[in-house]
N, CA, C and O atoms as CSV, one atom per row, in Angstrom:
chain,resi,resn,atom,element,x,y,z
A,1,MET,N,N,0.636,-1.207,0.082
A,1,MET,CA,C,-0.086,0.239,-0.260
A,1,MET,C,C,0.365,1.450,0.084
A,1,MET,O,O,-0.284,2.488,-0.047
A,2,ASP,N,N,2.001,1.323,0.739
A,2,ASP,CA,C,2.678,1.938,0.777
A,2,ASP,C,C,3.607,2.909,-0.028
A,2,ASP,O,O,3.940,4.094,-0.008
A,3,LEU,N,N,3.982,1.132,-1.150
A,3,LEU,CA,C,4.665,1.727,-2.432
A,3,LEU,C,C,3.150,2.431,-3.535
A,3,LEU,O,O,3.411,3.444,-4.184
A,4,ILE,N,N,2.182,2.035,-3.614
A,4,ILE,CA,C,1.313,2.471,-4.642
A,4,ILE,C,C,0.950,3.409,-4.055
A,4,ILE,O,O,0.317,4.087,-4.864
A,5,SER,N,N,0.968,4.117,-2.641
A,5,SER,CA,C,0.719,5.872,-2.652
A,5,SER,C,C,1.681,6.424,-2.831
A,5,SER,O,O,1.550,7.559,-3.289
A,6,SER,N,N,3.251,5.866,-2.542
A,6,SER,CA,C,4.396,6.468,-2.891
A,6,SER,C,C,4.097,6.771,-4.854
A,6,SER,O,O,4.053,7.925,-5.282
A,7,ASP,N,N,3.962,5.791,-5.608
A,7,ASP,CA,C,3.628,5.957,-6.718
A,7,ASP,C,C,3.070,7.061,-7.579
A,7,ASP,O,O,3.482,7.777,-8.492
A,8,ILE,N,N,1.388,6.806,-6.552
A,8,ILE,CA,C,0.554,7.808,-6.930
A,8,ILE,C,C,1.107,9.705,-6.147
A,8,ILE,O,O,0.923,10.903,-6.362
A,9,LYS,N,N,1.527,9.169,-5.603
A,9,LYS,CA,C,2.305,10.875,-4.758
A,9,LYS,C,C,3.379,10.996,-6.522
A,9,LYS,O,O,3.399,11.985,-7.255
A,10,THR,N,N,3.810,10.234,-6.656
A,10,THR,CA,C,4.904,10.879,-7.266
A,10,THR,C,C,4.076,11.389,-8.616
A,10,THR,O,O,4.211,12.580,-8.898
A,11,ILE,N,N,3.248,10.591,-9.450
A,11,ILE,CA,C,2.535,11.131,-10.696
A,11,ILE,C,C,1.586,11.854,-10.521
A,11,ILE,O,O,1.061,12.301,-11.541
A,12,ASN,N,N,0.838,12.354,-8.796
A,12,ASN,CA,C,0.400,13.956,-8.861
A,12,ASN,C,C,1.342,14.769,-9.287
A,12,ASN,O,O,1.174,15.506,-10.259
A,13,ASN,N,N,2.690,14.702,-8.436
A,13,ASN,CA,C,4.033,15.924,-7.910
A,13,ASN,C,C,3.604,16.342,-9.526
A,13,ASN,O,O,3.031,17.318,-10.008
A,14,PHE,N,N,4.382,14.656,-10.296
A,14,PHE,CA,C,5.089,15.244,-11.723
A,14,PHE,C,C,3.607,16.841,-12.774
A,14,PHE,O,O,3.726,17.940,-13.316
A,15,LYS,N,N,2.320,15.720,-12.407
A,15,LYS,CA,C,1.389,16.875,-13.382
A,15,LYS,C,C,0.988,18.032,-12.942
A,15,LYS,O,O,0.325,18.738,-13.701
A,16,LYS,N,N,1.343,18.541,-11.445
A,16,LYS,CA,C,1.369,19.140,-11.119
A,16,LYS,C,C,2.186,20.714,-11.553
A,16,LYS,O,O,1.821,21.818,-11.957
A,17,HIS,N,N,3.618,19.971,-11.153
A,17,HIS,CA,C,4.662,20.695,-11.709
A,17,HIS,C,C,5.437,20.285,-13.143
A,17,HIS,O,O,6.654,20.359,-13.311
A,18,SER,N,N,4.460,19.837,-14.133
A,18,SER,CA,C,4.995,20.744,-15.270
A,18,SER,C,C,4.187,20.728,-16.391
A,18,SER,O,O,3.404,19.780,-16.343
A,19,ILE,N,N,4.075,21.386,-17.347
A,19,ILE,CA,C,3.285,21.557,-18.099
A,19,ILE,C,C,3.250,20.630,-19.113
A,19,ILE,O,O,4.238,20.197,-19.706
A,20,PRO,N,N,1.775,20.243,-19.362
A,20,PRO,CA,C,1.196,19.297,-20.199
A,20,PRO,C,C,1.861,19.784,-21.963
A,20,PRO,O,O,1.716,20.940,-22.361
A,21,THR,N,N,2.470,18.843,-22.720
A,21,THR,CA,C,3.132,19.389,-23.790
A,21,THR,C,C,2.069,19.989,-24.919
A,21,THR,O,O,2.296,20.728,-25.877
A,22,ILE,N,N,0.759,19.369,-24.427
A,22,ILE,CA,C,-0.629,20.232,-25.445
A,22,ILE,C,C,-1.054,21.433,-25.311
A,22,ILE,O,O,-1.500,22.308,-26.054
A,23,ASP,N,N,-0.819,21.302,-24.161
A,23,ASP,CA,C,-0.781,23.004,-23.315
A,23,ASP,C,C,0.294,23.625,-24.324
A,23,ASP,O,O,-0.249,23.786,-25.417
A,24,VAL,N,N,1.581,24.014,-24.333
A,24,VAL,CA,C,2.402,24.386,-25.407
A,24,VAL,C,C,1.833,24.557,-26.923
A,24,VAL,O,O,1.606,25.615,-27.509
A,25,LEU,N,N,1.627,22.920,-27.506
A,25,LEU,CA,C,1.565,23.352,-28.809
A,25,LEU,C,C,-0.124,24.240,-28.848
A,25,LEU,O,O,-0.424,24.936,-29.818
A,26,LYS,N,N,-0.562,24.156,-28.292
A,26,LYS,CA,C,-2.024,25.014,-28.389
A,26,LYS,C,C,-0.979,26.493,-28.003
A,26,LYS,O,O,-0.811,27.225,-28.978
A,27,GLU,N,N,-0.449,26.849,-26.976
A,27,GLU,CA,C,-0.429,28.695,-26.951
A,27,GLU,C,C,0.691,28.753,-28.387
A,27,GLU,O,O,0.874,29.839,-28.937
A,28,LEU,N,N,1.512,27.269,-28.990
A,28,LEU,CA,C,2.072,27.905,-29.914
A,28,LEU,C,C,1.279,28.331,-31.098
A,28,LEU,O,O,1.412,29.222,-31.936
A,29,THR,N,N,0.098,27.053,-30.801
A,29,THR,CA,C,-0.800,27.731,-32.179
A,29,THR,C,C,-1.443,28.836,-32.340
A,29,THR,O,O,-1.758,29.269,-33.449
A,30,LYS,N,N,-1.796,29.611,-30.841
A,30,LYS,CA,C,-2.269,31.169,-31.066
A,30,LYS,C,C,-1.590,32.054,-31.527
A,30,LYS,O,O,-1.860,33.015,-32.248
A,31,ILE,N,N,-0.247,31.520,-30.864
A,31,ILE,CA,C,1.437,33.063,-31.008
A,31,ILE,C,C,1.608,32.668,-32.215
A,31,ILE,O,O,1.788,33.680,-32.892
A,32,LEU,N,N,1.653,31.681,-32.901
A,32,LEU,CA,C,2.245,31.963,-34.353
A,32,LEU,C,C,1.346,32.688,-35.658
A,32,LEU,O,O,0.138,32.502,-35.798
A,33,PRO,N,N,2.058,33.418,-36.438
A,33,PRO,CA,C,0.957,34.173,-37.433
A,33,PRO,C,C,0.471,33.173,-38.425
A,33,PRO,O,O,1.059,32.136,-38.732
A,34,ASP,N,N,-0.333,33.474,-38.756
A,34,ASP,CA,C,-0.456,32.155,-39.725
A,34,ASP,C,C,-0.302,32.007,-41.139
A,34,ASP,O,O,-0.887,31.244,-41.908
A,35,LYS,N,N,0.672,32.951,-41.376
A,35,LYS,CA,C,1.470,32.431,-42.707
A,35,LYS,C,C,3.044,31.944,-42.334
A,35,LYS,O,O,4.022,31.746,-43.055
A,36,ALA,N,N,2.831,31.840,-40.834
A,36,ALA,CA,C,4.174,30.817,-40.483
A,36,ALA,C,C,3.884,29.178,-40.223
A,36,ALA,O,O,2.786,28.659,-40.021
A,37,TRP,N,N,4.875,28.682,-40.273
A,37,TRP,CA,C,4.790,27.242,-40.274
A,37,TRP,C,C,6.055,27.161,-39.877
A,37,TRP,O,O,6.962,27.993,-39.873
A,38,LEU,N,N,5.960,25.345,-39.332
A,38,LEU,CA,C,7.131,24.888,-38.793
A,38,LEU,C,C,7.030,23.776,-39.392
A,38,LEU,O,O,6.116,23.123,-39.896
A,39,THR,N,N,8.543,23.633,-39.196
A,39,THR,CA,C,9.176,21.788,-39.682
A,39,THR,C,C,9.593,20.976,-38.693
A,39,THR,O,O,9.700,19.779,-38.959
A,40,ARG,N,N,10.000,21.573,-37.003
A,40,ARG,CA,C,9.678,21.319,-36.101
A,40,ARG,C,C,9.821,21.667,-35.014
A,40,ARG,O,O,10.374,22.761,-34.903
A,41,VAL,N,N,9.429,20.970,-33.752
A,41,VAL,CA,C,9.109,21.402,-33.031
A,41,VAL,C,C,9.664,20.620,-31.240
A,41,VAL,O,O,8.922,19.969,-30.505
A,42,ARG,N,N,10.809,20.897,-31.031
A,42,ARG,CA,C,11.133,20.007,-29.352
A,42,ARG,C,C,10.657,20.779,-28.527
A,42,ARG,O,O,10.824,21.998,-28.519
A,43,VAL,N,N,9.674,19.790,-27.339
A,43,VAL,CA,C,9.474,19.937,-26.314
A,43,VAL,C,C,9.886,19.371,-24.983
A,43,VAL,O,O,9.237,18.380,-24.649
A,44,THR,N,N,10.619,19.688,-24.325
A,44,THR,CA,C,11.755,19.319,-23.296
A,44,THR,C,C,11.069,19.885,-21.606
A,44,THR,O,O,10.457,20.929,-21.377
A,45,GLU,N,N,11.437,18.794,-20.648
A,45,GLU,CA,C,10.866,19.422,-19.595
A,45,GLU,C,C,11.303,20.641,-19.043
A,45,GLU,O,O,10.495,21.060,-18.215
A,46,ASP,N,N,12.064,21.199,-19.165
A,46,ASP,CA,C,12.622,22.947,-19.352
A,46,ASP,C,C,12.816,23.686,-20.110
A,46,ASP,O,O,13.311,24.757,-19.760
A,47,SER,N,N,12.499,23.429,-21.540
A,47,SER,CA,C,12.511,24.258,-22.571
A,47,SER,C,C,11.817,23.751,-24.216
A,47,SER,O,O,11.278,22.700,-24.564
A,48,VAL,N,N,12.144,25.108,-25.014
A,48,VAL,CA,C,11.134,24.201,-26.090
A,48,VAL,C,C,12.074,24.745,-27.627
A,48,VAL,O,O,11.670,25.890,-27.832
A,49,GLU,N,N,12.658,24.537,-28.240
A,49,GLU,CA,C,13.052,24.221,-29.938
A,49,GLU,C,C,12.317,24.874,-30.548
A,49,GLU,O,O,11.458,25.188,-29.723
A,50,LEU,N,N,12.021,25.386,-31.641
A,50,LEU,CA,C,11.535,25.944,-32.511
A,50,LEU,C,C,12.162,26.092,-34.185
A,50,LEU,O,O,13.061,26.874,-34.497
A,51,GLU,N,N,11.552,25.277,-35.011
A,51,GLU,CA,C,12.166,25.268,-36.468
A,51,GLU,C,C,11.422,25.795,-37.292
A,51,GLU,O,O,10.329,25.344,-36.949
A,52,GLY,N,N,11.246,26.435,-38.140
A,52,GLY,CA,C,10.291,27.288,-39.163
A,52,GLY,C,C,10.418,28.465,-39.948
A,52,GLY,O,O,11.455,29.117,-40.066
A,53,TYR,N,N,9.576,28.655,-40.357
A,53,TYR,CA,C,9.646,29.683,-41.527
A,53,TYR,C,C,8.362,30.718,-41.316
A,53,TYR,O,O,7.173,30.426,-41.193
A,54,ALA,N,N,9.136,32.310,-41.314
A,54,ALA,CA,C,8.184,33.090,-41.276
A,54,ALA,C,C,8.544,34.519,-42.157
A,54,ALA,O,O,9.742,34.788,-42.244
A,55,ALA,N,N,7.462,35.546,-42.884
A,55,ALA,CA,C,7.909,36.479,-42.533
A,55,ALA,C,C,8.629,37.126,-42.326
A,55,ALA,O,O,9.306,37.818,-43.088
A,56,SER,N,N,8.637,37.002,-40.828
A,56,SER,CA,C,9.848,37.860,-40.351
A,56,SER,C,C,9.886,37.363,-38.967
A,56,SER,O,O,9.108,37.814,-38.126
A,57,ALA,N,N,10.600,36.613,-38.738
A,57,ALA,CA,C,10.815,35.559,-37.657
A,57,ALA,C,C,11.567,36.584,-36.623
A,57,ALA,O,O,12.418,36.101,-35.876
A,58,THR,N,N,11.265,38.055,-36.555
A,58,THR,CA,C,11.785,38.682,-35.208
A,58,THR,C,C,10.838,39.128,-34.537
A,58,THR,O,O,10.818,39.273,-33.315
A,59,ALA,N,N,9.485,39.521,-35.771
A,59,ALA,CA,C,8.091,39.374,-34.926
A,59,ALA,C,C,8.107,38.577,-33.783
A,59,ALA,O,O,7.983,38.970,-32.623
A,60,ILE,N,N,8.286,37.314,-34.216
A,60,ILE,CA,C,7.404,36.001,-33.431
A,60,ILE,C,C,8.380,36.102,-31.776
A,60,ILE,O,O,7.760,35.793,-30.758
A,61,ILE,N,N,10.004,36.579,-31.639
A,61,ILE,CA,C,10.243,36.362,-30.258
A,61,ILE,C,C,9.139,37.078,-29.046
A,61,ILE,O,O,8.611,36.797,-27.970
A,62,SER,N,N,9.233,38.410,-30.257
A,62,SER,CA,C,8.104,39.513,-29.040
A,62,SER,C,C,7.174,38.979,-28.583
A,62,SER,O,O,6.855,39.173,-27.410
A,63,LYS,N,N,6.277,37.899,-29.657
A,63,LYS,CA,C,5.206,37.331,-29.141
A,63,LYS,C,C,4.921,36.011,-28.329
A,63,LYS,O,O,3.922,35.630,-27.720
A,64,LEU,N,N,6.202,35.436,-28.550
A,64,LEU,CA,C,6.308,34.227,-27.626
A,64,LEU,C,C,7.206,34.879,-25.508
A,64,LEU,O,O,7.155,34.296,-24.425
A,65,GLU,N,N,7.783,36.077,-25.864
A,65,GLU,CA,C,8.007,36.215,-25.097
A,65,GLU,C,C,6.993,37.297,-24.031
A,65,GLU,O,O,7.263,37.757,-22.922
A,66,ASN,N,N,5.522,37.491,-25.047
A,66,ASN,CA,C,4.889,37.986,-24.024
A,66,ASN,C,C,3.219,36.996,-23.685
A,66,ASN,O,O,2.093,37.341,-23.325
A,67,SER,N,N,4.032,35.327,-24.130
A,67,SER,CA,C,3.124,34.453,-23.919
A,67,SER,C,C,3.341,34.120,-22.249
A,67,SER,O,O,4.360,34.539,-21.701
A,68,LYS,N,N,2.379,33.384,-21.517
A,68,LYS,CA,C,2.612,32.985,-20.221
A,68,LYS,C,C,3.425,31.707,-20.230
A,68,LYS,O,O,3.866,31.208,-19.195
A,69,TYR,N,N,3.626,31.138,-21.575
A,69,TYR,CA,C,4.206,29.912,-20.688
A,69,TYR,C,C,5.671,30.309,-20.893
A,69,TYR,O,O,6.323,29.677,-20.062
A,70,PHE,N,N,6.379,30.990,-21.551
A,70,PHE,CA,C,7.732,30.712,-22.437
A,70,PHE,C,C,8.464,32.200,-21.793
A,70,PHE,O,O,7.824,33.092,-21.237
A,71,GLN,N,N,9.482,32.198,-21.954
A,71,GLN,CA,C,10.730,32.906,-21.611
A,71,GLN,C,C,12.190,33.001,-21.907
A,71,GLN,O,O,12.849,32.120,-21.356
A,72,LYS,N,N,12.950,33.959,-22.735
A,72,LYS,CA,C,14.432,34.181,-22.460
A,72,LYS,C,C,13.531,33.190,-23.906
A,72,LYS,O,O,13.138,32.028,-23.798
A,73,ALA,N,N,13.421,33.922,-24.946
A,73,ALA,CA,C,13.194,33.808,-26.957
A,73,ALA,C,C,14.503,34.356,-27.350
A,73,ALA,O,O,14.889,35.522,-27.261
A,74,GLU,N,N,15.089,33.376,-27.777
A,74,GLU,CA,C,16.118,34.313,-28.650
A,74,GLU,C,C,16.599,32.866,-29.834
A,74,GLU,O,O,16.427,31.650,-29.744
A,75,PHE,N,N,17.147,33.606,-30.721
A,75,PHE,CA,C,17.394,32.339,-32.198
A,75,PHE,C,C,18.676,31.861,-31.750
A,75,PHE,O,O,19.685,32.413,-31.310
A,76,ALA,N,N,18.272,30.439,-32.039
A,76,ALA,CA,C,19.578,29.542,-31.401
A,76,ALA,C,C,20.562,29.522,-32.531
A,76,ALA,O,O,21.630,28.948,-32.317
A,77,SER,N,N,20.317,30.168,-33.918
A,77,SER,CA,C,21.028,30.134,-35.288
A,77,SER,C,C,20.727,31.397,-36.162
A,77,SER,O,O,19.604,31.888,-36.269
A,78,PRO,N,N,21.856,31.867,-36.773
A,78,PRO,CA,C,20.579,33.052,-37.314
A,78,PRO,C,C,19.768,32.494,-38.417
A,78,PRO,O,O,19.761,31.422,-39.022
A,79,THR,N,N,19.087,33.593,-38.467
A,79,THR,CA,C,17.757,33.445,-39.437
A,79,THR,C,C,18.433,33.825,-41.241
A,79,THR,O,O,18.739,34.991,-41.489
A,80,PHE,N,N,18.561,32.949,-42.126
A,80,PHE,CA,C,18.230,33.811,-43.249
A,80,PHE,C,C,16.760,33.733,-44.564
A,80,PHE,O,O,15.760,33.079,-44.269
A,81,ARG,N,N,16.830,34.333,-45.685
A,81,ARG,CA,C,15.979,34.640,-46.628
A,81,ARG,C,C,15.697,33.957,-47.012
A,81,ARG,O,O,16.499,33.773,-47.927
A,82,ASP,N,N,14.551,32.783,-47.061
A,82,ASP,CA,C,14.563,31.743,-48.620
A,82,ASP,C,C,14.122,32.164,-49.733
A,82,ASP,O,O,12.960,32.150,-50.140
A,83,GLN,N,N,15.373,32.674,-50.404
A,83,GLN,CA,C,13.995,33.457,-52.088
A,83,GLN,C,C,13.266,32.369,-52.257
A,83,GLN,O,O,12.139,32.813,-52.033
A,84,LYS,N,N,13.111,31.027,-52.546
A,84,LYS,CA,C,11.963,30.013,-53.146
A,84,LYS,C,C,10.873,30.866,-52.753
A,84,LYS,O,O,10.140,31.682,-53.312
A,85,GLN,N,N,11.024,30.378,-51.558
A,85,GLN,CA,C,9.748,30.462,-50.208
A,85,GLN,C,C,9.829,31.945,-49.465
A,85,GLN,O,O,9.490,31.973,-48.282
A,86,ASN,N,N,10.178,32.943,-49.977
A,86,ASN,CA,C,10.542,34.336,-49.263
A,86,ASN,C,C,9.806,34.581,-48.480
A,86,ASN,O,O,8.797,35.284,-48.435
A,87,ASN,N,N,10.524,33.741,-47.558
A,87,ASN,CA,C,10.207,33.671,-46.148
A,87,ASN,C,C,10.921,33.631,-45.186
A,87,ASN,O,O,11.919,33.309,-45.831
A,88,GLU,N,N,11.391,33.695,-43.874
A,88,GLU,CA,C,13.021,33.770,-43.346
A,88,GLU,C,C,12.326,32.282,-42.734
A,88,GLU,O,O,11.207,31.779,-42.629
A,89,ARG,N,N,14.240,31.824,-42.300
A,89,ARG,CA,C,13.396,30.303,-41.631
A,89,ARG,C,C,14.759,30.145,-40.339
A,89,ARG,O,O,15.966,29.917,-40.422
A,90,PHE,N,N,14.154,30.308,-39.605
A,90,PHE,CA,C,14.428,30.495,-37.929
A,90,PHE,C,C,14.482,29.243,-37.082
A,90,PHE,O,O,13.543,28.447,-37.065
A,91,VAL,N,N,15.211,29.133,-36.621
A,91,VAL,CA,C,15.552,27.939,-35.119
A,91,VAL,C,C,15.343,29.293,-33.770
A,91,VAL,O,O,15.779,30.440,-33.677
A,92,ILE,N,N,14.655,28.624,-33.083
A,92,ILE,CA,C,13.868,29.695,-31.880
A,92,ILE,C,C,14.230,29.111,-30.664
A,92,ILE,O,O,13.680,28.022,-30.830
A,93,LYS,N,N,14.744,29.040,-29.582
A,93,LYS,CA,C,14.671,28.268,-28.697
A,93,LYS,C,C,14.716,29.690,-27.153
A,93,LYS,O,O,15.330,30.754,-27.072
A,94,MET,N,N,13.498,28.793,-25.918
A,94,MET,CA,C,13.494,29.355,-25.448
A,94,MET,C,C,13.154,28.396,-24.158
A,94,MET,O,O,13.018,27.207,-24.449
A,95,GLU,N,N,13.024,28.684,-23.008
A,95,GLU,CA,C,12.624,28.446,-21.421
A,95,GLU,C,C,10.606,28.033,-21.337
A,95,GLU,O,O,9.756,28.496,-22.097
A,96,LEU,N,N,10.484,27.518,-20.720
A,96,LEU,CA,C,8.891,27.007,-20.168
A,96,LEU,C,C,9.044,27.558,-19.225
A,96,LEU,O,O,9.996,27.304,-18.488
A,97,LYS,N,N,7.801,28.849,-18.853
A,97,LYS,CA,C,7.888,29.644,-17.494
A,97,LYS,C,C,7.253,28.280,-16.873
A,97,LYS,O,O,6.666,27.661,-17.760
A,98,ASN,N,N,7.195,27.607,-15.561
A,98,ASN,CA,C,6.914,27.232,-15.181
A,98,ASN,C,C,6.482,28.275,-13.161
A,98,ASN,O,O,7.360,28.803,-12.479
A,99,GLU,N,N,5.708,28.248,-12.972
A,99,GLU,CA,C,5.709,28.749,-11.288
A,99,GLU,C,C,5.230,28.032,-10.746
A,99,GLU,O,O,5.107,28.450,-9.595
A,100,ASN,N,N,4.629,26.625,-10.912
A,100,ASN,CA,C,4.507,25.455,-10.519
A,100,ASN,C,C,5.242,24.570,-10.149
A,100,ASN,O,O,4.880,23.605,-9.475
A,101,LYS,N,N,6.765,24.861,-10.682
A,101,LYS,CA,C,7.942,23.535,-10.643
A,101,LYS,C,C,8.137,23.910,-9.351
A,101,LYS,O,O,7.678,24.970,-8.926
A,102,PRO,N,N,8.891,23.010,-8.543
A,102,PRO,CA,C,9.882,23.444,-7.311
A,102,PRO,C,C,10.893,24.474,-7.704
A,102,PRO,O,O,11.030,24.554,-8.925
A,103,LYS,N,N,11.553,25.195,-7.075
A,103,LYS,CA,C,13.087,25.372,-7.118
A,103,LYS,C,C,13.899,24.349,-6.919
A,103,LYS,O,O,13.430,23.323,-6.426
A,104,LYS,N,N,14.880,24.404,-7.163
A,104,LYS,CA,C,15.889,23.916,-6.759
A,104,LYS,C,C,16.116,22.909,-5.794
A,104,LYS,O,O,16.086,21.690,-5.957
A,105,GLN,N,N,16.421,23.770,-4.436
A,105,GLN,CA,C,17.033,23.813,-3.688
A,105,GLN,C,C,16.016,22.893,-2.872
A,105,GLN,O,O,16.446,22.309,-1.878
A,106,GLU,N,N,14.532,22.724,-3.298
A,106,GLU,CA,C,12.916,22.485,-2.947
A,106,GLU,C,C,13.213,20.558,-3.036
A,106,GLU,O,O,13.219,19.597,-2.267
A,107,ALA,N,N,13.405,20.824,-4.356
A,107,ALA,CA,C,13.518,19.190,-5.174
A,107,ALA,C,C,14.958,18.706,-4.422
A,107,ALA,O,O,15.019,17.526,-4.075
A,108,ILE,N,N,15.727,19.293,-4.252
A,108,ILE,CA,C,17.101,18.571,-3.699
A,108,ILE,C,C,16.941,18.325,-2.285
A,108,ILE,O,O,17.681,17.697,-1.528
A,109,GLY,N,N,15.712,19.000,-2.021
A,109,GLY,CA,C,14.972,18.329,-0.230
A,109,GLY,C,C,14.292,17.262,-0.151
A,109,GLY,O,O,14.354,16.455,0.777
A,110,ALA,N,N,13.266,17.152,-1.588
A,110,ALA,CA,C,12.785,16.627,-0.935
A,110,ALA,C,C,13.649,15.047,-1.961
A,110,ALA,O,O,13.254,13.890,-1.809
A,111,THR,N,N,14.313,15.274,-2.506
A,111,THR,CA,C,15.085,14.057,-2.709
A,111,THR,C,C,16.175,13.396,-1.670
A,111,THR,O,O,16.527,12.226,-1.818
A,112,ASN,N,N,16.674,14.199,-0.637
A,112,ASN,CA,C,17.533,13.910,0.693
A,112,ASN,C,C,16.107,13.104,1.481
A,112,ASN,O,O,16.385,12.011,1.975
A,113,GLU,N,N,14.866,13.492,1.603
A,113,GLU,CA,C,14.005,13.496,2.296
A,113,GLU,C,C,13.559,11.792,2.011
A,113,GLU,O,O,13.321,10.978,2.904
A,114,LYS,N,N,13.520,11.491,0.337
A,114,LYS,CA,C,13.248,10.535,0.161
A,114,LYS,C,C,14.850,8.961,0.883
A,114,LYS,O,O,14.665,7.775,1.158
A,115,LYS,N,N,15.734,9.515,0.909
A,115,LYS,CA,C,16.669,9.059,1.046
A,115,LYS,C,C,16.760,8.356,3.110
A,115,LYS,O,O,17.328,7.363,3.566
A,116,LYS,N,N,16.078,9.245,3.679
A,116,LYS,CA,C,16.593,9.206,5.005
A,116,LYS,C,C,15.378,7.786,5.182
A,116,LYS,O,O,15.280,7.187,6.253
């Protein structure tokens, strides 16, 4: 019983302290201009990386910064204009804002608590 209760608590903590990927994708759908498209999206526990094309990649950065989910949005590589598509190709990386995530010190304390 204790083991099952511990597993349930771990799962609930994970759900409570992480942003679901589907919510991240929904936010990107709302933020990105209609004429922009993505060729790759990588979502990790702490960050998001986007690759794609848009008329103005610079305009996307400010929109991402104003989101409730993203912070520290920046270009991961130089943008360049694709002459065939008449759009800028971009790679943007950013951190996920997650106020519910425990601070590193709290996480360390929880880990040490389990070891006792």
